C-alpha positions as CSV (number, residue, x, y, z in Angstrom):
1,M,57.0,-31.7,20.9
2,T,60.6,-31.7,22.2
3,V,63.7,-30.4,20.5
4,E,64.8,-34.0,19.7
5,Q,61.5,-34.8,18.1
6,I,61.7,-31.7,15.9
7,H,65.3,-32.6,15.0
8,E,64.2,-36.1,14.0
9,L,61.5,-34.8,11.8
10,W,63.9,-32.4,10.2
11,V,66.4,-35.2,9.5
12,A,63.7,-37.4,8.2
13,A,62.8,-34.7,5.7
14,G,66.4,-34.5,4.6
15,G,67.3,-31.5,6.6
16,P,71.1,-31.6,7.0
17,E,71.8,-32.8,3.4
18,N,73.3,-30.4,0.9
19,R,70.8,-29.9,-1.9
20,E,72.6,-27.3,-3.9
21,D,73.5,-29.9,-6.6
22,Q,69.9,-30.9,-7.2
23,P,68.9,-30.6,-10.8
24,Q,66.6,-27.7,-11.7
25,P,63.8,-27.0,-11.9
26,L,62.3,-28.7,-8.8
27,S,59.0,-30.5,-9.0
28,T,56.0,-29.4,-7.0
29,E,56.6,-32.1,-4.4
30,D,60.2,-31.1,-4.1
31,R,59.2,-27.5,-3.5
32,L,56.7,-28.5,-0.8
33,A,59.3,-30.7,0.8
34,A,61.8,-27.9,0.8
35,V,59.2,-25.5,2.5
36,R,58.6,-28.2,5.2
37,R,62.4,-28.6,5.8
38,N,62.8,-24.9,6.2
39,E,59.9,-24.6,8.7
40,L,61.3,-27.5,10.7
41,K,64.8,-26.1,10.6
42,R,63.5,-22.7,11.8
43,I,61.5,-24.3,14.6
44,W,64.5,-26.4,15.7
45,N,66.8,-23.4,15.7
46,L,64.4,-21.5,17.9
47,M,64.0,-24.3,20.3
48,T,67.8,-24.9,20.8
49,E,69.6,-22.9,23.5
50,D,71.7,-21.1,20.9
51,G,68.6,-20.2,18.9
52,W,66.8,-18.7,21.9
53,Q,69.9,-16.7,22.8
54,T,70.4,-15.3,19.3
55,Y,66.8,-15.0,18.0
56,S,65.2,-11.5,17.7
57,P,61.8,-10.8,16.0
58,E,63.3,-7.6,14.7
59,N,65.9,-9.6,12.8
60,D,63.5,-12.2,11.5
61,P,62.7,-11.5,7.9
62,D,59.5,-13.6,8.1
63,V,58.3,-11.5,11.0
64,H,59.2,-8.3,9.2
65,R,57.3,-9.3,6.1
66,W,54.3,-10.3,8.2
67,R,54.3,-6.9,10.0
68,Q,54.5,-5.1,6.7
69,A,51.5,-7.0,5.3
70,Q,49.5,-6.4,8.5
71,Q,50.2,-2.7,8.4
72,A,49.1,-2.5,4.7
73,R,45.9,-4.3,5.5
74,E,45.2,-2.0,8.5
75,S,45.9,1.2,6.5
76,G,43.7,-0.1,3.6
77,A,40.9,-0.9,6.0
78,A,41.1,2.5,7.6
79,A,41.1,4.3,4.3
80,E,38.1,2.4,2.9
81,P,35.6,3.5,5.5
82,E,37.0,7.0,5.2
83,R,36.1,7.1,1.6
84,A,32.7,5.2,2.1
85,R,31.6,7.8,4.7
86,V,31.3,10.5,2.1
87,H,27.9,10.4,0.4
88,R,25.8,12.6,-1.8
89,Y,22.6,13.9,-0.1
90,R,19.5,15.6,-1.5
91,I,18.2,18.5,0.6
92,V,14.7,19.7,0.0
93,A,13.6,23.0,1.6
94,Q,10.0,24.4,1.7
95,R,8.9,28.0,1.6
96,T,7.5,29.1,5.0
97,D,5.9,32.4,3.8
98,P,3.1,31.9,1.2
99,E,3.5,35.5,0.1
100,H,7.2,35.1,-0.7
101,P,7.7,35.2,-4.5
102,G,10.3,32.4,-4.5
103,A,9.7,28.7,-5.4
104,A,7.6,26.6,-3.1
105,L,10.3,23.9,-3.0
106,L,14.0,24.1,-3.4
107,T,16.2,21.1,-4.0
108,N,20.0,21.1,-3.5
109,Y,22.7,18.5,-3.4
110,A,25.8,18.3,-1.2
111,Y,28.4,15.8,-0.2
112,G,29.1,14.8,3.4
113,R,29.6,12.1,6.0
114,S,26.4,12.6,7.9
115,V,22.9,14.2,7.6
116,E,23.8,16.7,10.3
117,G,27.1,17.7,8.6
118,V,25.5,18.2,5.2
119,L,22.6,20.1,6.6
120,A,24.9,22.5,8.5
121,K,27.0,23.0,5.3
122,V,24.0,23.8,3.2
123,R,22.5,26.2,5.7
124,K,25.8,28.0,6.1
125,R,26.1,28.4,2.3
126,L,22.5,29.3,1.5
127,E,20.7,30.6,4.5
128,K,21.9,34.2,4.5
129,P,20.9,37.5,3.0
130,G,21.3,37.2,-0.8
131,G,21.6,33.4,-0.5
132,L,19.2,30.9,-2.1
133,Y,17.3,30.4,1.2
134,G,17.4,34.1,1.9
135,D,17.0,35.4,5.5
136,Q,16.9,32.8,8.2
137,G,13.4,31.3,8.4
138,M,12.4,32.0,4.8
139,Y,12.8,28.4,3.9
140,R,12.5,25.3,6.1
141,V,14.4,22.1,5.3
142,V,11.8,19.3,5.2
143,E,13.8,16.4,3.7
144,V,17.5,15.2,3.7
145,V,18.1,11.9,2.1
146,E,21.1,10.0,0.8
147,D,21.1,10.2,-3.0
148,S,22.5,7.0,-4.5
149,P,21.2,4.0,-6.4
150,D,21.2,1.8,-3.3
151,S,19.4,4.4,-1.2
152,E,16.9,5.1,-3.9
153,L,16.0,1.4,-4.1
154,R,15.8,1.3,-0.3
155,Q,13.5,4.3,-0.2
156,Q,11.3,2.8,-2.9
157,E,11.0,-0.5,-1.0
158,E,10.3,1.4,2.3
159,A,7.6,3.5,0.6
160,R,6.1,0.3,-0.9
161,R,6.0,-1.3,2.5
162,R,4.4,1.7,4.1
163,Y,1.8,1.8,1.3
164,L,1.0,-1.9,1.7
165,T,0.8,-1.4,5.5
166,T,-1.7,1.4,5.0
167,I,-3.8,-0.7,2.6
168,L,-3.8,-3.6,5.0
169,E,-4.7,-1.5,8.1
170,N,-7.4,0.5,6.4
171,A,-9.0,-2.4,4.5
172,T,-9.1,-4.5,7.7
173,A,-10.6,-1.6,9.7
174,T,-13.2,-0.9,7.1
175,V,-14.3,-4.5,6.8
176,R,-14.3,-5.1,10.6
177,G,-17.9,-5.9,11.6
178,R,-19.1,-6.0,8.0
179,E,-17.4,-9.3,6.9
180,P,-19.3,-11.2,4.2
181,E,-21.1,-14.2,5.7
182,D,-19.6,-17.5,4.5
183,P,-17.7,-16.2,1.4
184,D,-16.9,-18.7,-1.2
185,A,-13.4,-20.0,-0.3
186,D,-12.3,-20.5,-3.9
187,L,-13.5,-17.1,-5.0
188,L,-11.8,-15.5,-2.0
189,S,-8.5,-17.3,-2.9
190,R,-8.6,-16.2,-6.5
191,L,-9.3,-12.6,-5.5
192,D,-6.4,-12.8,-3.0
193,D,-4.3,-14.1,-5.9
194,F,-5.4,-11.2,-8.1
195,F,-4.7,-8.4,-5.6
196,T,-1.4,-10.0,-4.6
197,R,-0.3,-10.0,-8.3
198,A,-1.6,-6.6,-9.1
199,V,-1.0,-4.6,-6.0
200,V,1.4,-6.3,-3.5
201,F,4.0,-7.7,-6.0
202,P,3.3,-6.1,-9.3
203,D,6.8,-6.7,-10.9
204,P,6.5,-9.6,-13.3
205,H,10.0,-10.9,-12.6
206,T,13.6,-9.9,-12.0
207,P,15.4,-8.7,-15.2
208,G,17.1,-11.6,-16.9
209,V,14.9,-14.1,-15.3
210,H,12.1,-15.6,-17.5
211,P,9.8,-17.8,-15.4
212,R,7.1,-19.9,-16.9
213,P,3.8,-18.0,-17.4
214,H,2.1,-19.5,-14.4
215,Q,5.0,-18.4,-12.2
216,A,5.1,-14.8,-13.3
217,T,3.7,-12.5,-10.6
218,F,1.7,-10.1,-12.8
219,G,-0.2,-12.4,-15.1
220,W,-2.1,-15.7,-15.2
221,T,-2.5,-18.8,-17.4
222,S,-4.6,-21.9,-17.7
223,E,-1.5,-24.1,-17.6
224,Q,-0.9,-26.4,-14.7
225,P,-0.1,-26.3,-11.8
226,Y,-2.4,-23.2,-11.5
227,I,-0.1,-21.5,-9.0
228,E,-2.1,-19.0,-6.9
229,H,-0.3,-16.3,-4.9
230,A,-1.5,-15.1,-1.5
231,S,-0.6,-12.3,1.0
232,D,-2.1,-10.5,3.9
233,P,-2.8,-7.3,2.0
234,G,-4.2,-9.3,-0.9
235,R,-6.7,-11.2,1.3
236,A,-7.6,-7.9,3.1
237,L,-8.4,-6.3,-0.3
238,A,-10.3,-9.4,-1.4
239,L,-12.6,-9.2,1.7
240,F,-12.9,-5.5,1.2
241,L,-14.2,-6.0,-2.3
242,L,-16.7,-8.6,-1.3
243,A,-17.9,-6.5,1.6
244,Y,-18.1,-3.4,-0.7
245,L,-20.2,-5.2,-3.2
246,D,-22.4,-6.7,-0.5
247,H,-22.9,-3.3,1.0
248,Y,-24.5,-2.1,-2.2
249,G,-26.5,-5.2,-2.8
250,L,-24.3,-6.5,-5.6
251,T,-22.8,-10.0,-6.1
252,L,-19.7,-11.2,-7.8
253,E,-20.2,-14.2,-10.1
254,A,-17.1,-16.1,-11.0
255,A,-16.9,-19.0,-13.5
256,V,-14.2,-21.3,-14.8
257,R,-13.7,-20.9,-18.5
258,S,-14.6,-24.0,-20.5
259,G,-11.5,-26.1,-21.2
260,D,-9.3,-24.5,-18.5
261,R,-10.2,-26.9,-15.7
262,P,-12.8,-29.3,-17.0
263,D,-12.9,-31.2,-13.7
264,E,-14.1,-28.1,-11.8
265,Q,-17.4,-26.4,-11.6
266,P,-18.0,-22.6,-11.6
267,V,-16.7,-20.9,-8.5
268,S,-20.0,-19.2,-7.7
269,G,-23.5,-19.3,-9.1
270,G,-24.3,-15.8,-8.0
271,R,-24.8,-16.3,-4.3
272,T,-27.4,-14.0,-2.9
273,S,-25.7,-11.2,-1.0
274,A,-26.4,-10.4,2.6
275,R,-27.9,-7.1,1.4
276,E,-30.4,-9.0,-0.8
277,A,-31.2,-11.4,2.0
278,E,-32.0,-8.6,4.4
279,G,-33.2,-6.0,1.9
280,G,-36.4,-7.7,1.1
281,E,-39.8,-6.2,1.0
282,A,-40.6,-4.0,4.1
283,P,-43.7,-4.8,6.2
284,A,-46.7,-2.7,5.3
285,E,-46.8,-1.3,8.8
286,L,-43.3,0.1,8.4
287,V,-44.1,1.5,5.0
288,E,-47.1,3.4,6.5
289,R,-45.0,4.8,9.4
290,V,-42.3,6.1,7.0
291,L,-45.0,7.5,4.6
292,D,-46.6,9.3,7.5
293,V,-43.3,11.0,8.3
294,C,-42.9,12.0,4.7
295,R,-46.4,13.4,4.5
296,Q,-45.9,15.6,7.6
297,H,-42.7,17.2,6.3
298,Y,-44.0,17.3,2.7
299,T,-47.1,19.3,3.9
300,A,-44.9,21.6,5.9
301,V,-42.5,22.3,3.0
302,T,-45.0,22.5,0.1
303,G,-48.2,23.6,1.7
304,T,-50.1,21.0,-0.2
305,S,-52.6,18.4,1.2
306,S,-53.2,14.7,0.8
307,D,-56.0,15.1,-1.8
308,Q,-53.4,16.5,-4.2
309,W,-51.0,13.5,-3.9
310,D,-50.8,10.2,-5.7
311,Q,-51.0,8.0,-2.5
312,E,-50.3,4.6,-4.3
313,S,-47.2,6.0,-6.1
314,S,-45.9,7.4,-2.9
315,R,-46.4,4.1,-1.1
316,E,-44.6,2.3,-3.9
317,V,-41.6,4.8,-3.8
318,V,-41.3,4.4,0.0
319,G,-41.4,0.6,-0.3
320,I,-38.5,0.7,-2.8
321,A,-36.5,3.0,-0.6
322,L,-37.0,0.8,2.5
323,R,-35.4,-2.2,0.6
324,T,-32.1,-0.3,1.0
325,V,-32.4,-0.1,4.8
326,R,-30.7,-2.8,6.8
327,M,-33.0,-5.1,8.7
328,A,-31.3,-4.2,12.0
329,E,-32.0,-0.5,11.3
330,R,-35.6,-0.7,10.1
331,D,-37.3,-0.3,13.5
332,A,-35.5,2.9,14.2
333,Y,-35.6,4.2,10.7
334,P,-38.8,6.3,10.9
335,Q,-37.2,8.3,13.7
336,A,-33.9,8.6,11.9
337,L,-35.7,9.8,8.8
338,E,-37.6,12.4,10.8
339,T,-34.3,13.7,12.2
340,Y,-32.8,13.9,8.8
341,L,-35.7,15.8,7.3
342,Y,-35.7,18.3,10.2
343,E,-32.0,18.9,9.6
344,H,-32.4,19.3,5.9
345,R,-35.5,21.4,5.9
346,A,-33.9,24.4,4.2
347,L,-32.6,22.2,1.4
348,L,-36.0,20.6,0.9
349,E,-37.7,24.0,0.7
350,R,-35.1,25.1,-1.8
351,L,-35.7,22.0,-3.9
352,W,-39.5,22.6,-3.9
353,H,-39.0,26.3,-4.6
354,R,-37.0,25.5,-7.7
355,Y,-38.7,22.4,-9.0
356,G,-42.3,22.7,-7.7
357,P,-45.2,23.8,-9.8
358,D,-44.4,27.4,-9.4
359,G,-40.6,27.0,-9.7
360,M,-38.2,28.0,-12.4
361,F,-37.7,24.4,-13.4
362,A,-41.3,23.2,-12.9
363,G,-42.1,19.9,-14.6
364,E,-38.5,18.7,-14.8
365,L,-38.8,16.4,-11.7
366,V,-41.6,13.9,-11.8
367,L,-40.9,12.6,-8.3
368,I,-41.2,16.1,-6.7
369,D,-45.0,15.7,-6.7
370,L,-44.8,12.7,-4.3
371,P,-44.3,12.9,-0.6
372,G,-42.2,9.8,-0.9
373,C,-39.5,11.7,-2.7
374,F,-38.3,12.9,0.7
375,V,-37.2,9.4,1.7
376,L,-35.5,9.1,-1.7
377,C,-33.5,12.2,-0.8
378,E,-32.3,10.6,2.4
379,R,-31.4,7.4,0.6
380,I,-29.5,9.3,-2.1
381,D,-27.3,10.8,0.6
382,N,-26.8,7.6,2.6
383,S,-27.1,4.6,0.1
384,P,-27.0,5.8,-3.5
385,L,-25.6,2.8,-5.3
386,W,-27.8,0.4,-3.4
387,L,-30.8,2.6,-4.2
388,D,-29.8,2.6,-7.9
389,G,-29.6,-1.2,-8.0
390,V,-33.0,-1.7,-6.3
391,W,-34.7,0.9,-8.4
392,A,-33.5,-0.8,-11.6
393,R,-34.5,-4.3,-10.3
394,E,-38.0,-3.0,-9.5
395,G,-38.4,-2.0,-13.1
396,Q,-38.6,1.7,-12.6
397,E,-37.5,4.2,-15.2
398,E,-33.9,5.4,-14.6
399,N,-34.4,9.1,-15.6
400,P,-36.7,10.2,-12.8
401,L,-34.4,9.0,-10.0
402,E,-31.3,10.3,-11.8
403,R,-32.8,13.8,-12.2
404,L,-33.9,13.9,-8.6
405,K,-30.4,12.8,-7.5
406,N,-28.8,15.6,-9.6
407,A,-31.2,18.2,-8.4
408,W,-30.8,17.2,-4.7
409,L,-27.1,16.9,-4.7
410,Y,-26.1,19.8,-7.0
411,D,-29.0,22.3,-7.1
412,T,-30.0,22.9,-3.5
413,G,-27.1,24.9,-2.3
414,E,-27.0,28.6,-1.7
415,G,-24.1,29.3,-3.9
416,E,-24.1,30.4,-7.6
417,G,-23.6,26.8,-8.8
418,G,-26.3,25.4,-6.4
419,G,-24.1,22.6,-5.2
420,R,-23.7,21.8,-1.5
């Protein structure tokens, strides 16, 4: 805009008029009009020739006030980071010499602007003869962390994330190649929901916030809309649980409680696990091959002959044990069993020496009189829970297997306690 246009605006706003005789106080509109007149007058004065010749920023009170305010803001901004840079740190040192009589861990606190500065300060003060750390090298600093409410929450969150990452990676790696075949989608979803609530996000809700029961993280309800939570670690744990149960020949039966969702049917009616599907009765030919391996090693260990054995009971025991061998491993199992028995010959001899007819604990192990007990020893080491389940389903008494298991695991070692 030109000088003339600015002057016209100033005049239109009542610029040159004398307003000292105006009644007081002024209204809001009058005050705003006065501000506008002053701005237009100042601009017009600056744009006139006289104004440019006489104007100086140093003599302008508005410029002076602006500079003072700017300097105050800058000095305040510079002082604030200076104060914020000083933090409280926790320094943990670990004893390097196990024979040193001092504490295994020492914790100290110090203020500083950086980890390096705090560490140098603490070492200078404590790492010296007569100091808390003693001579140099007596204690090694293993942790320096900022000690504040914010940093503590941050560390807890980072630890939680690392923990969940470990769960996810390990569960995924364990299940890989052993995934349950065609798991029930609804059952898997509910297990995912459970592990997400109980492990991934266990906090029920933020303090002060009271969600409806079906919205709370740690909890459940039969009220609609039946919200289910899901997460990658939750699903990984759900698959791990199903694979774990399947590995031991167990199944998970889930049902909807009556009245909760009347329009739905039970989630699962006890689907046969993959272990049950493949762990059926072994062929007679395989039973005889495995029994022959047991006979050979039983003769070598005990010095007895076949006319002293109960052949039918041994055959029955071998048949039960073979139900816990995967279908894909059955053809090679006789050779695997033979290798196992060779490697554990000393333990088998010790078992017979202690629990055989002439042993100190003669008569305590009923199964020790059967060559088939050797295959049970191998199964106890490699598939104990599955063996327990099959043994019970076959109607066998629990005590004989339990006693054999205890003797094999805890009384065949060379030590005083007998464990191995």
